[in-house]
C-alpha positions in Angstrom: 0.0 0.0 0.0 1.2 3.5 -0.7 1.6 5.7 2.2 1.7 9.5 2.0 3.8 11.5 4.4 4.0 15.2 5.1 7.5 16.4 4.5 8.2 19.7 6.3 8.7 22.3 3.6 11.7 23.7 5.4 13.5 20.4 4.6 12.3 19.9 1.1 11.5 23.3 -0.4 12.9 23.9 -3.9 12.6 27.6 -4.6 11.6 28.4 -8.2 10.7 32.0 -7.7 11.0 33.8 -4.4 7.8 34.2 -2.4 7.9 36.6 0.5 7.3 35.0 3.9 5.4 38.0 5.2 1.9 36.9 4.1 -0.6 36.9 6.8 -1.6 33.3 7.9 -5.2 34.3 7.5 -4.6 34.9 3.8 -2.6 31.7 3.0 -4.5 28.7 1.8 -3.8 25.6 3.8 -1.4 23.0 2.3 -3.9 20.2 3.1 -7.7 19.9 3.0 -7.9 18.4 6.5 -8.0 14.6 5.9 -6.5 12.8 9.0 -5.3 9.9 6.9 -3.5 12.1 4.4 -2.8 15.5 6.0 -1.0 16.8 2.9 -3.8 15.8 0.5 -5.7 18.6 -1.2 -5.5 22.2 -0.3 -7.5 24.9 1.5 -8.7 28.3 0.5 -10.5 27.6 -2.8 -12.9 25.4 -4.6 -12.4 24.2 -8.1 -15.3 24.0 -10.6 -13.5 23.0 -13.8 -10.2 21.7 -15.2 -9.2 22.3 -18.8 -6.1 20.2 -19.7 -4.4 20.7 -23.0 -1.6 18.1 -23.3 1.0 16.7 -25.7 2.5 13.3 -25.0 5.4 11.5 -26.7 5.3 7.8 -25.9 8.8 7.2 -27.2 10.4 9.5 -24.6 7.6 9.7 -21.9 7.7 13.5 -22.3 4.4 15.2 -21.2 3.9 18.8 -22.0 0.8 20.6 -20.6 -1.2 23.7 -20.0 -3.8 23.4 -17.3 -6.4 26.0 -16.8 -8.2 25.7 -13.5 -11.4 27.6 -12.7 -12.1 28.1 -9.0 -13.6 30.3 -6.4 -11.7 31.6 -3.4 -13.3 30.5 -0.2 -11.2 32.9 1.9 -9.0 35.9 1.2 -5.9 34.6 -0.5 -2.4 36.1 -0.8 -1.1 32.6 -1.5 -2.5 29.1 -2.2 -1.2 25.6 -3.0 -1.8 23.1 -5.8 -0.8 19.5 -5.7 1.7 18.8 -8.5 5.1 17.2 -9.1 6.3 18.0 -12.7 8.4 21.0 -13.6 6.5 24.2 -13.9 7.6 27.0 -16.2 4.9 29.6 -15.7 1.8 30.3 -13.5 -0.8 33.0 -14.2 -3.6 33.9 -11.9 -6.5 35.9 -13.5 -4.3 36.5 -16.5 -1.3 38.0 -14.6 2.0 36.2 -13.9 2.2 34.8 -10.4 5.2 33.9 -8.3 5.5 30.3 -7.4 7.7 27.8 -5.5 7.7 24.1 -4.7 7.8 22.5 -1.3 7.4 19.1 0.3 6.7 16.2 -2.1 4.2 17.8 -4.4 3.2 21.3 -3.2 3.1 24.0 -5.8 2.8 27.3 -3.8 1.3 30.2 -5.9 1.4 33.8 -4.9 -0.9 35.9 -7.2 0.1 39.4 -8.2 -2.9 40.7 -6.3 -4.6 39.2 -3.3 -7.8 37.3 -4.1 -11.0 38.3 -2.2 -13.2 35.7 -0.6 -15.9 34.6 -3.1 -13.8 35.9 -6.1 -13.8 33.8 -9.3 -10.2 32.7 -10.1 -8.6 31.3 -13.2 -5.2 29.7 -12.8 -3.0 28.7 -15.8 -0.1 26.4 -15.2 2.4 25.6 -18.0 4.6 22.5 -17.3 6.5 19.6 -18.7 8.3 16.5 -17.5 8.5 12.7 -17.6 5.8 11.4 -15.3 7.5 7.9 -14.8 10.6 9.6 -13.4 8.6 11.4 -10.7 8.8 9.3 -7.5 7.1 10.2 -4.3 8.1 8.0 -1.3 9.6 5.7 -3.9 6.6 5.0 -6.0 4.7 6.4 -9.1 1.1 6.5 -10.2 2.2 6.6 -13.9 2.8 3.3 -15.6 4.9 3.1 -18.7 3.6 0.6 -21.3 5.4 -0.7 -24.4 3.5 1.9 -26.5 2.7 4.7 -24.1 1.7 5.4 -20.5 -1.2 5.3 -18.1 -2.3 7.4 -15.1 -4.4 5.4 -12.7 -4.1 5.1 -9.0 -5.9 5.6 -5.7 -5.9 7.6 -3.5 -4.0 9.9 -5.8 -2.7 10.0 -9.4 -3.2 13.6 -10.6 0.1 14.8 -9.1 1.9 13.0 -11.9 0.2 14.7 -14.8 -1.8 17.8 -13.9 -1.9 20.3 -11.1 -5.0 20.1 -8.9 -6.7 20.2 -5.5 -6.1 16.5 -5.0 -8.9 15.3 -2.7 -12.4 13.9 -3.3 -13.9 16.8 -1.4 -13.2 19.1 -4.3 -14.8 17.6 -7.4 -15.0 19.3 -10.7 -15.8 18.9 -14.4 -13.1 18.3 -17.0 -12.1 18.9 -20.6 -9.0 16.9 -21.4 -7.4 17.4 -24.8 -4.4 15.2 -25.6 -2.2 15.2 -28.7 -0.3 12.0 -29.5 1.6 10.6 -32.5 -0.6 9.4 -35.4 -1.5 5.7 -34.9 -1.7 6.2 -31.1 -4.8 6.9 -29.1 -5.5 8.8 -26.0 -8.2 7.4 -23.7 -9.8 9.4 -20.9 -13.0 9.9 -19.0 -16.4 10.9 -20.3 -17.4 11.4 -24.0 -15.0 11.8 -26.9 -16.1 15.2 -28.3 -13.8 15.1 -31.4 -10.5 14.1 -32.8 -8.3 15.5 -35.6 -4.9 14.9 -37.1 -2.3 17.4 -38.3 1.4 17.1 -39.1 1.8 13.6 -37.7 -0.1 14.2 -34.5 -3.7 13.3 -33.5 -5.6 15.3 -30.9 -8.3 13.6 -28.8 -10.8 15.8 -26.9 -12.6 14.3 -24.0 -15.3 15.8 -21.7 -16.6 14.8 -18.3 -19.6 17.0 -17.6 -20.4 15.8 -14.1 -18.4 16.4 -10.9 -15.4 14.1 -10.7 -12.8 13.5 -8.0 -9.2 14.0 -9.1 -8.2 10.3 -8.4 -11.0 9.2 -10.7 -9.5 11.0 -13.7 -7.4 8.8 -16.0 -5.3 9.0 -19.1 -4.1 6.1 -21.2 -1.9 6.6 -24.3 -1.1 3.6 -26.5 -2.4 1.5 -29.4 -5.9 0.2 -28.7 -8.6 -1.8 -30.3 -11.8 0.2 -29.5 -15.3 -1.0 -29.5 -18.3 1.4 -29.4 -22.0 0.9 -28.8 -25.0 2.5 -27.3 -27.3 1.4 -24.6 -31.0 1.1 -25.1 -31.3 4.6 -23.7 -28.7 6.0 -26.1 -25.8 6.1 -23.7 -22.4 5.9 -25.5 -20.3 2.8 -24.6 -16.6 2.8 -25.3 -14.2 0.0 -24.4 -10.5 0.0 -25.3 -8.1 -3.0 -25.3 -4.4 -2.8 -25.8 -3.3 -4.5 -29.0 -0.7 -6.5 -27.2 -2.7 -8.2 -24.3 -1.4 -11.6 -25.4 -3.3 -14.6 -23.9 -5.4 -12.3 -21.7 -7.1 -10.6 -24.7 -10.0 -12.9 -25.1 -10.9 -13.1 -21.4 -10.6 -9.3 -21.1 -13.0 -8.7 -24.0 -15.4 -11.4 -22.7 -15.6 -9.5 -19.4 -15.7 -5.9 -20.5 -18.1 -6.4 -23.3 -20.7 -7.2 -20.7 -20.3 -3.7 -19.2 -23.7 -2.5 -20.7 -25.5 -5.6 -19.3 -23.9 -5.0 -15.8 -24.8 -1.3 -15.8 -28.4 -2.0 -16.8 -28.7 -4.5 -14.0 -27.2 -2.1 -11.5 -29.7 0.6 -12.4 -32.3 -1.8 -11.1 -30.4 -2.0 -7.8 -29.0 1.5 -7.3 -31.2 3.7 -9.5 -30.4 5.7 -12.7 -26.9 5.6 -14.0 -25.3 8.9 -12.9 -23.3 9.8 -16.0 -23.5 10.2 -19.8 -20.8 7.7 -20.8 -19.9 4.1 -20.0 -17.1 1.7 -20.7 -13.7 0.5 -19.6 -10.1 0.0 -20.8 -7.4 -2.6 -20.5 -3.9 -1.3 -21.2 -0.8 -3.5 -21.4 0.4 -2.9 -17.8 2.1 -5.3 -15.4 0.0 -4.4 -12.4 -2.8 -6.5 -11.1 -5.4 -4.0 -9.9 -8.5 -2.4 -11.2 -9.8 1.1 -10.5 -13.2 2.8 -10.9 -12.0 5.7 -12.9 -15.2 7.7 -13.7 -17.3 6.4 -16.6 -14.3 4.3 -17.9 -12.8 1.9 -15.3 -9.2 0.8 -15.6 -8.5 -3.0 -15.6 -5.1 -4.7 -15.4 -4.7 -7.6 -17.8 -3.9 -9.9 -14.9 -7.5 -9.5 -13.6 -8.3 -11.9 -16.5 -5.4 -14.3 -16.1 -7.7 -17.2 -15.2 -10.4 -16.4 -17.7 -13.3 -14.0 -18.0 -14.4 -12.4 -14.7 -17.6 -10.3 -14.9 -17.5 -9.9 -11.1 -14.7 -7.4 -11.3 -16.7 -5.4 -13.9 -19.6 -5.5 -11.4 -17.4 -4.1 -8.7 -16.0 -1.2 -10.7 -19.3 -0.2 -12.3 -21.0 -0.3 -8.9 -18.5 2.3 -7.8 -19.9 4.7 -10.4 -22.8 5.1 -7.8 -20.9 4.3 -4.6 -17.6 6.1 -4.6 -17.8 8.2 -7.7 -21.2 10.0 -7.6 -21.3 9.8 -3.8 -17.7 10.2 -2.8 -16.0 9.9 0.6 -16.0 12.9 2.8 -12.7 11.8 4.3 -10.7 8.7 3.3 -11.7 7.0 6.6 -15.2 6.7 5.1 -13.9 4.2 2.5 -16.6 1.6 3.6 -19.3 3.6 1.8 -17.3 2.9 -1.4 -15.8 -0.6 -1.0 -18.4 -2.4 1.3 -21.1 -1.6 -1.2 -19.1 -2.5 -4.3 -18.2 -5.8 -2.7 -21.9 -6.4 -1.8 -22.9 -5.7 -5.4 -20.7 -8.7 -6.3 -22.7 -10.8 -3.8 -25.9 -9.5 -5.4 -24.7 -10.4 -8.8 -23.9 -13.9 -7.6 -27.4 -14.1 -6.2 -28.9 -13.0 -9.5 -26.8 -15.5 -11.5 -27.8 -18.4 -9.2 -24.2 -18.9 -8.0 -24.8 -18.3 -4.3 -27.0 -15.9 -2.4 -25.7 -13.0 -0.5 -26.6 -14.8 2.7 -24.6 -17.9 1.6 -21.6 -15.7 0.8 -22.0 -14.0 4.2 -22.1 -17.4 5.9 -19.0 -18.5 4.1 -17.1 -15.3 4.8 -17.9 -15.3 8.5 -17.0 -19.0 8.9 -13.6 -18.7 7.3 -12.3 -16.1 9.8 -12.0 -17.5 13.3 -12.0 -15.1 16.3 -8.2 -14.8 16.4 -8.0 -13.9 12.7 -6.5 -10.4 12.3 -9.3 -9.8 9.8 -11.5 -8.9 12.7 -9.0 -6.3 14.1 -9.7 -4.0 11.1 -12.6 -1.6 11.6 -14.3 -1.0 8.2 -15.9 2.2 9.5 -12.5 3.7 10.3 -9.8 1.3 9.3 -6.8 3.6 9.5 -4.5 4.6 6.7 -2.5 1.3 6.7 -5.7 -0.8 6.4 -7.7 1.5 4.2 -8.0 -1.2 1.5 -7.6 -4.3 3.7 -9.8 -7.3 2.9 -11.9 -6.6 5.9 -13.1 -3.3 4.5 -14.6 -5.3 1.6 -15.7 -8.6 3.2 -16.5 -7.4 6.7 -18.0 -4.3 5.1 -20.3 -6.5 3.0 -21.2 -8.6 6.1 -22.4 -5.3 7.7 -24.7 -4.8 4.8 -26.1 -8.3 5.0 -26.7 -7.7 8.7 -28.5 -4.4 7.8 -30.5 -6.3 5.1 -31.7 -8.9 7.6 -32.5 -6.2 10.2 -34.6 -3.9 8.0 -36.0 -6.4 5.5 -35.5 -6.6 1.7 -38.0 -3.9 0.8 -36.4 -1.3 3.0 -32.9 -2.4 2.3 -33.2 -2.1 -1.5 -35.0 1.2 -1.0 -31.9 2.3 0.9 -29.6 1.2 -1.9 -31.5 3.3 -4.4 -32.2 6.3 -2.2 -28.6 6.9 -1.0 -27.0 7.7 -4.4 -30.1 9.8 -5.3 -30.0 11.8 -2.1 -26.2 12.5 -2.3 -25.7 12.5 -6.1 -22.4 14.1 -7.2 -21.6 15.0 -3.6 -19.7 13.7 -0.6 -20.8 11.8 2.5 -19.4 9.9 5.5 -20.3 6.7 7.4 -22.3 8.6 10.0 -24.4 10.2 7.2 -25.3 6.7 6.0 -26.2 5.5 9.5 -28.5 8.5 10.0 -30.0 8.0 6.5 -30.7 4.3 7.2 -32.3 5.0 10.5 -34.5 7.7 9.0 -35.7 5.5 6.1 -36.1 2.3 8.1 -37.5 3.9 11.3 -35.2 1.7 13.3 -32.3 2.4 15.7 -29.3 1.0 13.9 -26.3 2.5 15.8 -25.6 -0.8 17.7 -25.6 -2.8 14.5 -23.3 -0.4 12.8 -21.0 -0.4 15.8 -20.8 -4.2 16.0 -20.0 -4.7 12.3 -18.0 -1.6 11.5 -16.3 -0.4 14.6 -15.6 -3.2 17.0 -12.1 -4.8 16.6 -13.4 -8.3 17.2 -15.5 -11.0 15.6 -19.2 -10.3 16.3 -20.5 -12.8 18.8 -22.7 -15.7 17.8 -25.8 -13.9 19.0 -25.0 -10.8 17.0 -24.1 -13.0 14.0 -27.3 -14.9 14.3 -29.2 -11.7 14.4 -27.5 -10.9 11.1 -29.0 -14.1 9.6 -25.8 -16.2 9.6 -26.4 -19.9 9.4 -25.7 -22.0 12.5 -22.9 -23.9 10.8 -21.2 -20.6 10.1 -21.4 -19.6 13.8 -19.7 -22.8 15.0 -17.3 -23.6 12.2 -13.6 -23.0 12.8 -13.0 -23.0 9.1 -14.8 -22.5 5.8 -14.6 -26.3 5.3 -17.7 -26.8 7.3 -19.8 -24.3 5.3 -20.5 -25.0 1.7 -18.6 -22.6 -0.6 -20.8 -20.7 -3.0 -20.0 -21.3 -6.7 -19.3 -17.6 -7.2 -16.6 -17.5 -4.4 -13.6 -18.2 -6.6 -14.4 -15.4 -9.1 -15.2 -13.0 -6.3 -12.0 -13.9 -4.4 -10.0 -13.4 -7.6 -10.9 -9.7 -7.3 -9.5 -9.4 -3.8 -6.5 -7.7 -5.3 -8.8 -5.5 -7.4 -7.5 -2.4 -5.6 -4.2 -3.9 -4.5 -2.8 -1.3 -6.8 -0.3 -3.3 -8.5 2.3 -0.8 -9.8 2.9 0.1 -6.2 1.9 -3.0 -4.3 3.7 -5.3 -6.6 6.8 -3.3 -6.4 6.3 -2.3 -2.8 2.9 -1.2 -1.6 -0.1 0.6 -3.0 -3.9 1.5 -3.7 -3.4 1.3 -0.2 -3.5 -2.4 -0.6 -7.0 -2.9 -2.1 -7.4 -6.1 -0.3 -4.5 -8.2 -1.4 -4.6 -10.8 1.4 -2.9 -13.8 -0.2 -3.1 -15.9 2.9 -6.8 -16.4 2.8 -8.6 -19.4 1.2 -9.1 -18.4 -2.5 -9.4 -21.9 -3.8 
């Protein structure tokens, strides 16, 4: 898992242009947005509404050149503010005027506008930059993956630092226009809808637009040579899937999985309500990682997700995130359960729909395979801590919590909750406490004790509590999963336990904060 540290700027500052130290603290935007897991993530003092990125990328050299225009509103008086960014900057302008800038820490770009910005003032920031993203290492890792024919930006909880300046935290979502020029014969894949493409003098420019609020880590860019399939849903929604031309033996399984994206999305609309965006699809680049990521409208999948054949369950997981995680995003990263617990439970519901094991049977098996002394129960899905943010328990124990809720409130209320939550908080942010209060309001039942038992106690729920959650008697007494019949879907679901084990970092060290890569568990 990748861990983000604050490096005191006095130790790491690299001065580009001198910024006077006399600015009043009340007029300086905070270098972090206030997330206890990642104190340096995001920034204070402004709110971004739109990013316009105009980029040029040369796959042969990994050189990325860019001009980012950021539209924002000052939320306080600002004599200085920060952006999160790691490449070399040549010029910054604020409201059309040159601004002074400096770098500090791992990825802080400190900007001092020529004139202070008043609270509530509309702000435009233009940053010109260039660099080789794969050469940018923060704490020894990178969110930019080189491929034989290009490069890919995809990672959680951050990836923007490697390719565009931003307010890098889910609390500050914005819309995007992403325009990328690449050599003819190469494609640039990003989020949303492809508005246009044109070629000139050996270069082709692709213009992508995301017209709904999007967190920075959900923004992606893939440059390479792809086979692209396009379609439309029954409602006219454009579907675009892209497959690297050199996926080798994984090519067939990858296509057999992603080409069911439309079917999965249509089923999920029955579970979660209307699809929240105007585009759909996914892409599989030729990367060596093993993870997948719910990049908005166009999830990223590593080829290794399909090493053992087609796996629609991983597609279900990532498309479910379009509602739970993308449209309704975390308030702070400790609220990750309202992303991952629900995405895992969607896999259980898919299994139920496909006749490969009900959610209750999957809950029985999950509970039975983790005895009381298993460290699995030490992780608290409602606040797992930065080192366990993507531990297996956040997924499986998180899904157990939802099965307990389902049995407590009944199917009619439970499925009303699943639809109502992404409607009530569409394109916003929320925390675990918000969901508890929402569930209590809709169900009319006190649920705090249930949530505490399944999300916050660092121990295996007792047999009575588990029985109340509907777990079978065999699951309550078994010391191993051997005594409880394993659902047919278990193997495919377990194969996605590394879905956010963000390969590029975890495989080489640690990453997407470990999206659940627990190799020691029974994944037979």
